[in-house]
C-alpha positions in Angstrom: 81.9 8.6 36.9 79.4 5.7 36.6 75.9 5.1 35.4 73.5 3.7 38.0 69.7 3.1 38.2 69.2 4.8 41.7 65.9 2.8 42.0 67.7 -0.3 42.7 69.0 1.1 45.9 65.7 2.3 46.9 64.1 -1.1 46.2 66.7 -3.0 48.1 66.8 -0.5 51.1 63.0 -0.9 51.5 62.8 -4.5 50.6 64.0 -6.2 53.8 61.3 -4.3 56.0 58.5 -5.2 53.6 59.4 -8.9 53.3 59.9 -9.3 56.9 56.2 -8.5 57.3 55.1 -10.5 54.3 56.1 -13.9 55.4 57.5 -15.1 52.1 60.9 -16.9 51.2 63.9 -14.6 51.6 66.4 -17.0 49.9 68.8 -15.1 47.5 67.0 -16.4 44.3 63.5 -15.2 45.5 64.8 -12.0 46.8 66.4 -11.1 43.6 63.2 -12.3 41.6 61.2 -9.9 43.8 63.6 -7.1 43.1 63.7 -7.7 39.4 59.9 -7.8 39.2 59.6 -4.8 41.4 62.1 -2.7 39.3 60.4 -3.7 36.0 57.2 -2.4 37.5 58.8 1.1 38.5 60.2 4.0 36.5 64.2 3.9 36.2 66.0 6.7 37.9 69.4 6.7 36.3 72.1 9.0 37.7 75.5 9.8 36.6 76.9 12.7 38.8 76.6 13.2 42.5 74.4 16.2 41.7 72.0 13.9 39.9 72.0 11.4 42.9 71.2 14.1 45.3 68.2 15.1 43.2 66.8 11.6 43.1 67.5 11.2 46.7 65.4 14.2 47.5 62.5 12.9 45.4 62.8 9.6 47.0 61.9 11.3 50.4 58.5 12.2 49.1 55.9 10.0 50.5 54.2 8.9 47.4 57.3 7.8 45.9 58.0 5.4 48.8 54.3 4.1 48.6 54.8 3.3 44.9 58.1 1.4 45.7 56.6 -0.5 48.6 53.6 -1.3 46.4 55.7 -2.7 43.6 57.7 -4.8 46.1 54.5 -6.3 47.5 53.2 -7.0 44.2 56.4 -8.8 43.1 56.4 -10.7 46.6 52.9 -12.0 45.8 53.9 -13.2 42.4 57.1 -14.8 43.6 55.4 -16.3 46.8 53.0 -18.2 44.5 55.5 -19.3 42.0 58.9 -19.6 43.7 61.9 -20.7 41.5 64.2 -21.7 44.4 63.4 -25.3 43.8 64.7 -25.3 40.2 
């Protein structure tokens, strides 16, 4: 058994599509900064068992849930685009 924030998987699954249309840097540092900011803006969804993971996946299919995740990714991408740290 393991403990996992399922929201990480959701953010990373949606992030590529969002960033492709957003025209911002997609280097590893910027991508991780965007993910971190988005995850800090979203509620955690920790799962331990397969049953818990299935429950969260069902909830993830709800349209508003996806809209909230995409919104958090866009908000984070705007911040990172204005202040990229990849030159540090």
